[in-house]
C-alpha positions as CSV (number, residue, x, y, z in Angstrom):
1,M,0.0,0.0,0.0
2,I,2.8,2.4,1.0
3,Q,4.8,1.5,-2.1
4,R,1.8,2.1,-4.3
5,L,1.2,5.5,-2.7
6,L,4.9,6.4,-3.2
7,S,4.6,5.4,-6.8
8,L,1.9,8.0,-7.2
9,I,3.5,10.7,-5.1
10,W,7.0,10.7,-6.6
11,P,5.9,11.5,-10.2
12,L,3.7,14.3,-8.8
13,L,6.5,15.7,-6.7
14,F,9.0,15.5,-9.7
15,G,6.4,17.3,-11.8
16,V,6.1,20.1,-9.2
17,I,9.9,20.4,-9.1
18,L,10.2,20.7,-12.9
19,L,7.3,23.2,-13.0
20,N,9.1,25.3,-10.3
21,V,12.4,25.2,-12.2
22,F,10.6,26.3,-15.4
23,L,8.6,29.1,-13.8
24,F,11.6,30.3,-11.8
25,F,13.2,31.5,-15.0
26,L,9.9,32.6,-16.5
27,Q,8.7,34.7,-13.6
28,A,10.6,37.8,-14.7
29,S,8.8,37.9,-18.0
30,M,5.5,37.3,-16.1
31,I,6.1,40.4,-13.9
32,F,8.1,42.9,-15.8
33,F,6.9,44.4,-19.1
34,P,9.5,47.0,-20.1
35,L,9.6,48.9,-23.3
36,R,12.8,50.4,-24.6
37,E,11.7,53.1,-27.0
38,L,10.9,56.5,-25.5
39,Q,7.9,57.5,-27.6
40,Q,7.8,61.1,-26.3
41,T,9.6,63.5,-24.1
42,P,8.3,66.3,-21.8
43,T,9.1,68.7,-24.7
44,D,6.2,67.1,-26.6
45,W,4.0,68.0,-23.6
46,K,5.3,71.6,-23.5
47,L,7.2,71.0,-20.3
48,D,10.8,71.9,-19.6
49,Y,13.0,69.0,-18.5
50,E,16.5,67.8,-17.9
51,D,17.9,64.5,-19.1
52,V,19.4,62.8,-16.1
53,W,22.0,60.0,-16.1
54,I,22.9,58.3,-12.8
55,N,24.9,55.3,-11.8
56,S,23.4,52.5,-9.7
57,E,25.2,50.9,-6.8
58,D,26.0,47.9,-9.0
59,G,27.4,50.0,-11.9
60,L,24.5,50.3,-14.3
61,R,23.8,53.6,-16.1
62,L,20.2,54.7,-15.4
63,H,18.2,57.3,-17.2
64,G,15.5,59.6,-16.0
65,W,13.9,63.0,-16.4
66,Y,13.9,65.9,-13.9
67,I,10.9,68.1,-14.7
68,P,11.1,71.4,-12.8
69,R,8.1,73.6,-11.8
70,Q,8.9,77.2,-11.4
71,G,8.6,78.3,-7.8
72,A,8.1,74.8,-6.5
73,R,9.7,73.7,-3.2
74,Q,8.5,70.1,-3.1
75,T,9.7,67.3,-5.5
76,V,7.9,64.1,-6.3
77,L,10.1,61.0,-6.8
78,F,7.9,59.0,-9.2
79,F,8.1,55.2,-9.4
80,H,6.0,53.9,-12.3
81,G,4.2,50.6,-12.9
82,N,5.6,47.5,-14.5
83,A,4.6,48.2,-18.1
84,G,6.0,50.7,-20.6
85,N,8.5,53.3,-19.5
86,I,8.7,56.9,-18.4
87,S,7.4,58.3,-21.7
88,H,4.0,56.8,-20.9
89,R,3.4,58.8,-17.8
90,R,2.4,62.1,-19.3
91,E,-1.0,62.5,-17.5
92,S,0.4,61.9,-14.1
93,I,3.4,64.2,-14.6
94,E,1.0,66.9,-15.8
95,I,-1.1,66.5,-12.7
96,F,1.9,66.9,-10.5
97,H,2.9,70.0,-12.5
98,R,-0.5,71.5,-12.0
99,L,0.0,70.9,-8.2
100,N,3.1,73.0,-8.3
101,L,5.6,70.1,-7.9
102,N,8.9,69.3,-9.4
103,V,9.1,65.7,-10.7
104,F,11.9,63.2,-11.0
105,I,10.9,60.0,-12.8
106,L,13.5,57.3,-13.3
107,S,13.5,54.4,-15.8
108,Y,14.2,51.2,-13.8
109,R,17.0,49.0,-15.1
110,G,15.9,47.4,-18.4
111,Y,13.3,50.1,-19.0
112,G,13.6,52.9,-21.6
113,A,17.2,54.0,-21.9
114,S,18.4,52.5,-18.7
115,E,20.9,49.6,-18.8
116,G,20.4,46.1,-17.4
117,K,17.5,43.8,-16.8
118,P,14.8,44.3,-14.2
119,D,14.6,42.2,-11.0
120,E,13.3,43.0,-7.5
121,K,16.7,43.7,-5.8
122,G,17.7,45.8,-8.8
123,L,14.6,48.0,-8.6
124,Y,15.2,48.7,-5.0
125,N,18.8,49.5,-5.8
126,D,17.6,51.9,-8.5
127,A,15.3,53.6,-6.0
128,R,18.2,54.3,-3.7
129,S,20.2,55.7,-6.6
130,A,17.3,58.0,-7.4
131,W,17.1,59.2,-3.8
132,R,20.9,59.8,-3.7
133,Y,20.7,61.8,-6.9
134,L,18.0,64.1,-5.4
135,T,19.5,64.5,-1.9
136,V,23.2,64.5,-2.7
137,E,23.6,65.8,-6.3
138,R,20.7,68.2,-6.4
139,K,20.9,68.9,-2.6
140,I,17.1,68.7,-2.1
141,E,16.1,68.4,1.6
142,Q,14.6,65.1,2.3
143,Q,11.5,66.7,3.9
144,D,10.8,68.3,0.5
145,I,10.7,65.0,-1.3
146,I,7.4,63.0,-1.7
147,L,7.6,59.4,-2.9
148,F,4.9,58.3,-5.3
149,G,4.5,54.7,-6.5
150,R,1.8,53.3,-8.8
151,S,1.1,49.6,-9.1
152,L,4.5,47.8,-9.0
153,G,6.1,51.2,-8.3
154,G,4.3,51.2,-5.0
155,A,6.4,48.3,-3.8
156,V,9.5,50.1,-4.9
157,A,8.5,53.4,-3.2
158,T,7.6,51.6,0.0
159,S,10.9,49.8,0.2
160,L,12.7,53.1,-0.1
161,A,10.4,54.8,2.4
162,A,11.4,52.1,4.9
163,E,15.0,53.2,4.6
164,V,14.9,57.0,4.3
165,K,12.8,59.8,5.7
166,P,10.9,61.7,2.9
167,A,7.9,64.0,3.6
168,G,5.3,61.4,2.7
169,L,4.5,58.4,0.7
170,I,1.7,58.0,-1.9
171,L,0.7,54.5,-3.0
172,E,-1.7,54.1,-5.9
173,S,-3.2,50.9,-7.2
174,T,-0.6,48.9,-5.3
175,F,-0.6,45.2,-4.3
176,S,0.2,44.0,-0.8
177,S,2.7,41.4,-1.9
178,A,3.7,39.2,-4.8
179,A,2.3,36.2,-3.0
180,D,-1.1,37.9,-2.6
181,M,-1.1,38.7,-6.4
182,A,-0.1,35.1,-7.2
183,A,-3.1,33.9,-5.3
184,V,-5.3,36.2,-7.4
185,L,-3.8,35.3,-10.7
186,Y,-3.1,31.6,-10.1
187,P,-5.5,30.4,-7.3
188,I,-4.4,26.8,-7.6
189,L,-0.9,26.9,-8.8
190,H,0.3,29.5,-6.2
191,W,0.2,26.7,-3.5
192,V,2.9,24.7,-5.2
193,I,5.0,27.5,-6.9
194,Y,8.0,29.0,-5.2
195,P,7.9,32.7,-5.7
196,R,11.1,34.2,-7.1
197,Y,10.1,37.7,-6.0
198,T,8.4,38.9,-2.8
199,F,7.6,42.6,-3.4
200,D,6.2,42.5,0.2
201,T,4.7,46.0,0.4
202,A,2.5,45.4,3.4
203,T,5.4,44.1,5.6
204,R,7.8,46.9,4.6
205,L,5.0,49.5,5.1
206,R,4.9,48.6,8.8
207,Q,8.4,50.1,9.1
208,V,7.5,53.4,7.4
209,Q,7.1,56.3,9.8
210,I,5.8,59.1,7.6
211,P,2.4,60.1,6.4
212,V,0.9,57.7,3.9
213,L,-1.8,58.1,1.3
214,V,-3.3,55.0,-0.3
215,I,-5.4,55.3,-3.4
216,H,-7.3,52.4,-5.0
217,S,-10.2,51.9,-7.2
218,A,-13.0,49.5,-6.4
219,D,-13.2,48.8,-10.1
220,D,-9.6,47.8,-10.5
221,E,-9.6,44.7,-12.7
222,I,-5.9,43.8,-12.2
223,I,-5.1,44.5,-8.5
224,P,-8.2,43.8,-6.4
225,F,-9.6,46.5,-4.1
226,R,-9.1,44.2,-1.1
227,L,-5.4,44.2,-1.7
228,G,-5.4,48.0,-1.6
229,Q,-7.3,47.9,1.6
230,K,-4.7,45.4,3.0
231,V,-2.0,47.9,2.1
232,F,-3.8,50.6,4.0
233,R,-4.3,48.4,7.1
234,A,-0.5,47.8,7.1
235,A,0.3,51.5,7.1
236,R,1.0,53.3,10.4
237,E,-0.7,56.5,11.3
238,P,-1.0,59.2,10.1
239,K,-2.6,57.6,7.0
240,Q,-5.4,58.3,4.6
241,F,-7.4,56.1,2.1
242,V,-9.0,57.5,-1.0
243,E,-11.3,55.3,-3.1
244,I,-11.4,56.2,-6.8
245,R,-13.3,54.6,-9.7
246,G,-12.3,53.2,-13.0
247,D,-9.9,50.6,-14.3
248,H,-6.3,49.9,-13.1
249,N,-4.6,52.1,-15.6
250,G,-7.1,54.8,-16.2
251,G,-8.9,55.2,-12.9
252,F,-7.0,58.2,-11.8
253,L,-8.1,60.1,-14.9
254,L,-11.7,58.9,-14.7
255,S,-11.8,60.1,-11.1
256,Q,-11.0,63.7,-11.9
257,P,-11.3,66.3,-10.4
258,Q,-11.5,64.3,-7.1
259,Y,-8.2,62.6,-7.7
260,Q,-6.2,65.7,-8.1
261,Q,-8.0,67.4,-5.2
262,E,-7.2,64.6,-2.9
263,L,-3.6,64.6,-4.0
264,G,-3.3,68.3,-3.5
265,A,-4.8,68.2,0.0
266,F,-2.4,65.4,1.1
267,I,0.6,67.1,-0.4
268,G,-0.5,70.4,1.1
269,S,-0.7,68.9,4.5
270,L,2.9,67.7,4.1
271,A,4.1,71.2,3.3
272,V,2.4,72.5,6.4
273,A,3.9,69.8,8.6
274,A,7.4,70.1,7.3
275,P,9.8,71.9,9.6
276,P,11.0,75.3,8.3
277,L,14.4,75.5,6.7
278,L,17.2,76.9,8.9
279,S,18.2,80.4,7.9
280,Q,21.7,80.7,6.4
């Protein structure tokens, strides 16, 4: 009886091992969807900008745009989602521009003109490089920097926020962890598949000690609303939750003017709370 049972279990176990080996190398292409070609620049949007090139900690050359707003004191460090590249973020950049904010948006490794291939550790490395660029090279005070992450970028922004002390953190349409997303996308397979990436936003968020704004749509067809609620529950006070409407990629536009008003109110509260600069 035992021998017969083992004869059934071993092929199944071997199949699971083979499936995990196959998916281990496939997971990157299942998570990251980079595009190399920059289809537009801020000049096409009638915005001034600077091409920025920075070096990552592991020696890759990364590309980004610094988009100044005349008279702005605060700067948004923008971490985009997993598809496309920085040239596909026009609408968000224009919203931040209208809110009187400078914007620095970085292409992760493997995206746009940045060298390398994307992976979880590498994206966190890129985030630290972007922070170093703003605080060291541009000498921007950390209390004048706001981290913004959409979708996958929310995990990247949260990881950085757990290490540094910006003015605030904005998470939009973000998942709580890669494991939670796997359970959504592969309700049966996720029990037997070893995840290559964790992107554990909820766990890292518990270490963040700055104001947090979580934005999520109840209509999100990619990242369920309940995962956005889980992200919010993990955040420490002070925190706010804003429910918008519409799909994963276009909800922030469909929810105007509420979306921009809520962003403006949160960002305005950070400016009020920030300590005054010391006089020279």
